[in-house]
C-alpha positions as CSV (number, residue, x, y, z in Angstrom):
1,T,6.4,40.1,-40.9
2,P,5.4,37.9,-43.9
3,P,3.5,35.3,-41.7
4,Q,1.5,38.1,-40.0
5,V,0.7,39.7,-43.4
6,E,-0.7,36.3,-44.5
7,I,-2.8,36.1,-41.4
8,V,-4.1,39.7,-41.9
9,F,-4.9,39.0,-45.5
10,G,-6.7,35.8,-44.8
11,E,-8.8,37.4,-42.0
12,L,-9.6,40.5,-44.1
13,Y,-10.8,38.3,-46.9
14,T,-12.9,36.2,-44.5
15,Q,-14.3,39.1,-42.6
16,F,-14.8,41.6,-45.4
17,C,-14.4,40.3,-48.9
18,E,-15.8,36.8,-48.8
19,A,-19.4,37.9,-48.2
20,I,-19.3,40.6,-50.7
21,D,-17.9,38.2,-53.3
22,A,-20.6,35.7,-52.4
23,I,-23.4,38.2,-52.7
24,D,-22.1,39.6,-55.9
25,T,-21.8,36.2,-57.5
26,G,-25.2,34.9,-56.3
27,V,-23.9,32.4,-53.8
28,D,-26.9,31.4,-51.6
29,V,-26.3,32.0,-47.8
30,A,-28.1,28.7,-47.0
31,P,-27.8,26.5,-50.0
32,T,-29.1,23.3,-48.4
33,G,-31.3,24.7,-45.6
34,T,-34.0,27.1,-44.9
35,V,-33.0,30.7,-44.4
36,L,-34.5,31.8,-41.1
37,Y,-34.0,35.5,-41.6
38,R,-32.8,38.0,-44.2
39,D,-29.9,40.3,-43.3
40,S,-30.5,43.7,-45.0
41,T,-27.8,45.4,-42.9
42,N,-24.8,44.0,-44.7
43,L,-22.5,46.2,-46.7
44,S,-23.9,45.3,-50.1
45,S,-27.4,46.1,-48.9
46,R,-26.3,49.5,-47.4
47,I,-24.5,50.4,-50.6
48,G,-27.6,49.3,-52.6
49,R,-29.8,51.7,-50.7
50,L,-27.6,54.6,-51.9
51,N,-28.9,54.0,-55.4
52,P,-31.8,56.2,-56.5
53,R,-35.2,54.8,-55.5
54,W,-37.6,53.9,-58.3
55,N,-39.8,56.9,-57.7
56,E,-36.9,59.4,-57.1
57,S,-36.0,61.7,-59.9
58,E,-32.6,63.2,-60.4
59,G,-34.2,66.6,-60.8
60,D,-35.2,66.8,-57.1
61,E,-33.3,69.5,-55.2
62,D,-32.3,67.2,-52.3
63,C,-31.4,64.3,-54.6
64,P,-27.7,63.5,-54.7
65,T,-26.0,63.3,-58.1
66,P,-24.6,60.0,-59.3
67,D,-21.1,61.2,-58.5
68,E,-22.1,62.2,-54.9
69,R,-23.8,58.8,-54.5
70,F,-20.6,57.0,-55.7
71,E,-18.4,59.1,-53.4
72,H,-20.7,58.3,-50.4
73,A,-20.7,54.6,-51.3
74,S,-16.8,54.6,-51.6
75,R,-16.6,56.3,-48.1
76,V,-18.9,53.7,-46.6
77,C,-16.9,50.8,-48.1
78,G,-13.6,52.3,-47.1
79,E,-14.7,53.0,-43.6
80,E,-16.0,49.4,-43.2
81,C,-12.8,47.9,-44.6
82,L,-10.6,50.1,-42.4
83,S,-12.6,49.3,-39.3
84,I,-12.2,45.6,-39.9
85,L,-8.5,45.9,-40.8
86,T,-7.9,48.0,-37.7
87,N,-9.6,45.4,-35.5
88,I,-7.6,42.6,-37.1
89,V,-4.2,44.4,-36.7
90,E,-4.8,46.0,-33.3
91,S,-6.9,43.4,-31.6
92,Q,-6.9,40.0,-33.2
93,L,-3.3,39.7,-34.2
94,P,-2.0,40.7,-30.7
95,A,-4.6,38.3,-29.2
96,R,-3.3,35.5,-31.4
97,Q,0.2,36.0,-30.1
98,F,-1.0,35.6,-26.5
99,V,-2.9,32.4,-27.4
100,E,0.1,31.0,-29.3
101,E,2.4,31.7,-26.3
102,A,0.0,30.0,-24.0
103,L,-0.4,27.1,-26.3
104,L,3.4,26.6,-26.6
105,A,3.7,26.9,-22.8
106,R,0.9,24.5,-22.1
107,H,3.1,21.8,-20.6
108,S,4.3,24.2,-17.9
109,V,0.6,24.6,-16.8
110,D,-0.1,20.9,-16.8
111,S,2.1,18.0,-17.8
112,S,-0.8,16.5,-20.0
113,G,-0.5,19.5,-22.3
114,E,-4.3,19.7,-22.4
115,I,-4.7,22.9,-20.4
116,I,-3.6,26.4,-21.4
117,C,-3.6,29.5,-19.3
118,L,-4.0,32.9,-21.0
119,T,-2.0,35.6,-19.3
120,S,-4.4,38.3,-20.5
121,G,-8.2,38.2,-20.0
122,G,-11.0,39.5,-22.2
123,L,-9.2,38.7,-25.5
124,P,-10.7,36.8,-28.4
125,W,-9.1,33.4,-28.2
126,K,-11.4,30.6,-29.6
127,S,-10.8,30.9,-33.3
128,H,-7.1,31.5,-32.7
129,L,-6.9,28.4,-30.6
130,F,-8.4,26.2,-33.3
131,N,-6.2,27.6,-36.0
132,L,-3.1,27.4,-33.9
133,E,-3.8,23.8,-32.8
134,R,-4.0,23.0,-36.5
135,Q,-0.8,25.0,-37.3
136,H,1.2,23.3,-34.6
137,G,-0.1,19.8,-35.3
138,I,-1.9,19.5,-32.0
139,S,-4.6,16.9,-32.5
140,I,-5.8,13.5,-31.5
141,T,-3.6,12.1,-34.2
142,C,-0.3,10.3,-33.5
143,V,2.8,12.4,-34.1
144,K,6.1,10.4,-34.1
145,N,4.4,7.5,-32.3
146,V,3.1,9.8,-29.5
147,N,-0.5,10.9,-29.2
148,V,-0.7,14.7,-29.1
149,P,-4.0,15.6,-27.3
150,L,-6.2,18.5,-28.2
151,I,-6.5,21.3,-25.6
152,K,-9.4,20.5,-23.3
153,Y,-9.4,23.5,-20.9
154,V,-8.5,27.2,-21.3
155,L,-8.0,29.1,-18.1
156,Y,-8.4,32.9,-18.3
157,T,-9.6,35.9,-16.5
158,D,-12.7,37.8,-17.7
159,Q,-12.7,41.6,-18.1
160,G,-13.8,41.8,-14.4
161,G,-10.7,39.8,-13.3
162,M,-12.6,36.6,-12.4
163,W,-11.1,33.3,-13.4
164,R,-13.0,31.3,-16.0
165,I,-12.5,27.8,-17.5
């Protein structure tokens, strides 16, 4: 559906494209603070390591051609993008639906509307909850002269079947 496409697009940009864009345009990872460590495992770094080393010559037998390097880099990028997209579509989007159903049914759990109960455990719910609260106008602010409180508790089972708050 179009709303789901928008969600998938936004998540794919945030989880895949945004960091690549930032690295490529020179945006500092910590513009106002001290960088505590350097991540050399990101996609841009992995692709960069596919370029010839300074002391590597193209005439070496085991040295890939520029076209082979490009094809390898394209495969790495494609696999990374597909992996993230698959996770969004097959895990995060269904999880979001469970969280939204629980959010909309919160008054059946507790009349205050401040407690939700997830019907499926082990799913990623935190970022979905914050986004859905915003989307549905659930906040401390007053809506039509009624205070609509934020969710204070989330009840769910962990992957072992134990209840958590």
